[in-house]
Legacy VTK file of the C-alpha trace (Angstrom):
# vtk DataFile Version 3.0
C-alpha trace
ASCII
DATASET POLYDATA
POINTS 238 float
69.001 30.629 129.872
66.800 30.656 132.975
68.760 33.741 134.149
67.947 35.734 130.996
64.592 37.469 130.592
62.908 38.721 127.442
63.897 42.306 126.719
67.323 42.119 128.348
70.463 42.971 126.367
73.942 41.516 126.771
76.865 43.860 126.097
80.358 44.731 127.169
80.288 46.691 130.441
79.651 50.421 130.163
78.647 50.543 126.494
74.897 51.014 126.850
72.906 53.881 128.342
69.809 52.495 130.105
67.168 55.195 129.903
63.543 56.078 130.606
63.355 58.696 127.844
64.583 59.049 124.287
64.167 61.452 121.390
63.202 59.695 118.181
62.285 60.183 114.562
58.883 58.577 114.082
56.719 57.738 111.082
53.042 57.861 112.100
50.899 55.534 110.016
48.013 56.945 107.921
45.539 54.811 109.892
46.724 56.155 113.261
44.858 58.834 115.193
46.717 62.174 115.361
48.735 62.949 118.487
47.641 66.135 120.242
49.918 66.762 123.200
50.909 63.171 123.880
49.778 59.633 123.194
49.930 56.465 125.290
51.676 53.689 123.360
53.432 50.382 123.692
57.115 50.907 122.838
58.830 47.873 121.298
62.557 47.738 120.607
64.613 44.587 120.219
62.702 42.097 122.354
61.723 44.697 124.976
58.174 45.995 125.352
57.233 48.908 127.607
54.282 51.167 128.209
55.264 54.685 127.210
54.058 58.159 126.309
54.976 59.800 123.006
54.912 63.594 122.534
55.790 65.577 119.371
58.883 67.799 119.304
58.820 71.112 117.463
55.114 70.876 116.628
51.815 70.935 118.455
50.696 67.643 116.952
51.722 64.612 114.918
49.260 63.948 112.110
48.403 60.663 110.448
50.931 59.838 107.726
53.503 62.346 109.001
57.175 61.838 109.840
58.450 63.949 112.699
60.462 64.116 115.892
59.079 63.039 119.262
60.102 62.357 122.839
59.271 58.974 124.309
58.887 58.648 128.096
59.158 55.036 129.269
56.908 53.949 132.119
58.566 51.569 134.548
61.835 49.719 134.034
64.642 51.340 132.046
65.410 50.234 128.491
68.995 49.855 127.192
69.216 51.870 123.970
71.782 53.191 121.521
71.209 55.751 118.770
70.161 53.960 115.610
67.987 51.382 117.383
64.672 50.801 115.647
61.353 50.779 117.444
57.662 50.117 116.843
54.787 52.050 118.427
51.592 50.132 119.070
48.217 51.366 120.208
45.586 49.619 122.275
43.015 48.913 119.565
43.279 47.070 116.264
42.587 48.145 112.698
42.322 46.151 109.485
45.507 47.431 107.834
48.206 47.208 110.507
46.776 45.489 113.565
47.693 47.525 116.632
50.811 49.094 115.054
50.456 52.869 114.694
54.000 53.950 113.924
57.685 53.266 114.157
61.046 54.840 113.695
64.596 55.245 114.875
66.142 56.298 118.200
68.237 59.464 117.841
69.078 60.562 121.384
69.210 58.292 124.450
69.967 61.100 126.903
67.715 64.024 125.907
68.533 67.431 127.398
66.194 68.987 129.928
64.778 71.517 127.517
61.252 72.204 126.421
60.104 70.205 123.423
59.071 73.521 121.838
62.683 74.801 121.984
63.794 75.223 118.322
67.322 74.180 119.305
66.110 70.700 120.260
64.627 70.203 116.803
67.786 71.520 115.120
69.950 69.119 117.120
67.711 66.171 116.239
67.863 67.070 112.549
71.653 66.880 112.779
71.553 63.595 114.697
69.182 62.165 112.099
71.882 62.438 109.416
73.636 59.482 111.048
77.048 61.105 110.562
79.488 60.351 113.387
80.961 63.863 113.380
77.514 65.474 113.573
76.593 63.250 116.519
79.705 64.136 118.488
79.495 67.861 117.724
75.878 67.992 118.917
76.529 65.976 122.082
79.687 67.877 123.012
78.221 71.252 122.098
75.176 70.906 124.319
77.342 70.028 127.330
78.282 73.706 127.501
80.969 74.905 129.897
80.912 71.660 131.901
81.921 69.432 129.002
81.276 65.701 128.759
83.466 62.776 129.825
84.681 60.317 127.180
82.858 57.274 128.555
79.567 59.162 128.818
80.022 60.615 125.332
80.641 57.208 123.776
77.526 55.721 125.406
75.381 58.637 124.258
76.809 58.516 120.722
76.496 54.748 120.334
79.636 54.530 118.198
82.092 51.660 117.870
85.487 52.321 119.450
87.404 52.817 116.188
84.773 55.173 114.744
84.539 57.084 118.026
88.286 57.597 118.426
88.857 58.352 114.745
86.082 60.949 114.564
87.289 62.677 117.729
90.794 62.886 116.264
89.453 64.519 113.094
87.444 67.082 115.069
90.454 67.892 117.260
92.596 68.441 114.159
89.965 70.883 112.890
90.043 72.691 116.274
86.295 72.119 116.693
86.701 70.359 120.049
89.354 69.934 122.739
89.996 67.565 125.635
91.149 68.155 129.194
93.697 65.987 130.990
90.773 64.054 132.503
89.343 63.227 129.043
86.534 65.737 129.288
85.465 67.060 125.884
84.459 70.657 125.169
83.168 72.364 122.060
85.313 75.130 120.569
82.545 77.686 121.143
82.438 76.876 124.864
86.205 77.215 125.121
86.152 80.573 123.376
83.401 81.770 125.696
85.379 80.741 128.768
88.542 82.363 127.410
86.699 85.656 126.943
85.372 85.508 130.497
88.785 84.688 131.880
90.459 87.597 130.084
87.675 89.986 131.094
88.034 88.915 134.727
91.799 89.315 134.542
91.461 92.818 133.065
88.962 93.741 135.769
91.357 92.553 138.451
94.229 94.651 137.080
91.988 97.719 136.949
90.938 97.170 140.547
94.449 96.243 141.765
96.893 98.184 139.559
99.786 97.856 142.018
99.675 94.073 142.352
101.917 92.159 139.932
99.287 89.600 138.976
96.115 87.704 139.834
96.458 84.424 141.805
95.650 81.427 139.633
93.200 80.087 142.196
91.286 83.376 142.175
91.230 83.388 138.384
89.823 79.850 138.308
87.239 80.818 140.913
86.091 83.719 138.730
84.766 81.284 136.122
81.192 79.924 136.343
80.557 77.437 139.156
79.802 74.562 136.778
83.296 74.705 135.221
85.342 71.736 136.530
88.956 72.309 137.580
90.411 70.385 134.623
88.375 72.541 132.245
89.576 75.718 133.965
93.177 74.493 133.604
92.648 73.854 129.889
91.224 77.342 129.371
LINES 1 239
238 0 1 2 3 4 5 6 7 8 9 10 11 12 13 14 15 16 17 18 19 20 21 22 23 24 25 26 27 28 29 30 31 32 33 34 35 36 37 38 39 40 41 42 43 44 45 46 47 48 49 50 51 52 53 54 55 56 57 58 59 60 61 62 63 64 65 66 67 68 69 70 71 72 73 74 75 76 77 78 79 80 81 82 83 84 85 86 87 88 89 90 91 92 93 94 95 96 97 98 99 100 101 102 103 104 105 106 107 108 109 110 111 112 113 114 115 116 117 118 119 120 121 122 123 124 125 126 127 128 129 130 131 132 133 134 135 136 137 138 139 140 141 142 143 144 145 146 147 148 149 150 151 152 153 154 155 156 157 158 159 160 161 162 163 164 165 166 167 168 169 170 171 172 173 174 175 176 177 178 179 180 181 182 183 184 185 186 187 188 189 190 191 192 193 194 195 196 197 198 199 200 201 202 203 204 205 206 207 208 209 210 211 212 213 214 215 216 217 218 219 220 221 222 223 224 225 226 227 228 229 230 231 232 233 234 235 236 237
């Protein structure tokens, strides 16, 4: 016990995504001051407590009594989180109704994309994650990985799903042709695959127009004609 500190979490290796930022759904208490821009809070989840900053997503402010989306930036040491974890937001002064508690909610995304909080797509993705449906989670997380795709172990940590649910949901989405996997277990959304296929065929057509006498385009040159962020196993799949 003397080797375990308050706020630490014990898990199987590789199942948690320690993070310094998370997108959340938050209920702001009626007694709390509105958030304009961002607010300094104490972020409590499990037995961990961290200083943090909370900023609304998809709106200029978070009013008293409102429920909305927000990004939490943790100050200092990382926090191990999974989607679905609950949290409490506390302020630094007390009131008669709720002490120092000013809000609380649920963690939706433990690896937020580097996009502006005003980007409507961020809010749309969070609305889908908030449904709690396993398929919606995986579609959002795979879809936003774009042409690069996302590895299975990373995807499972970001989704926070148990192994059976994770594998079963992936199998259903593959059967529906919504996603596909490379030989290295990298997952891509169907839209990304279609986009890469179009580029590949356009590049192949352009090569034949430029080199009508040659019998074909070298595979290595065709792979190299795809965007730089496309890994080799993804290019092979396409």
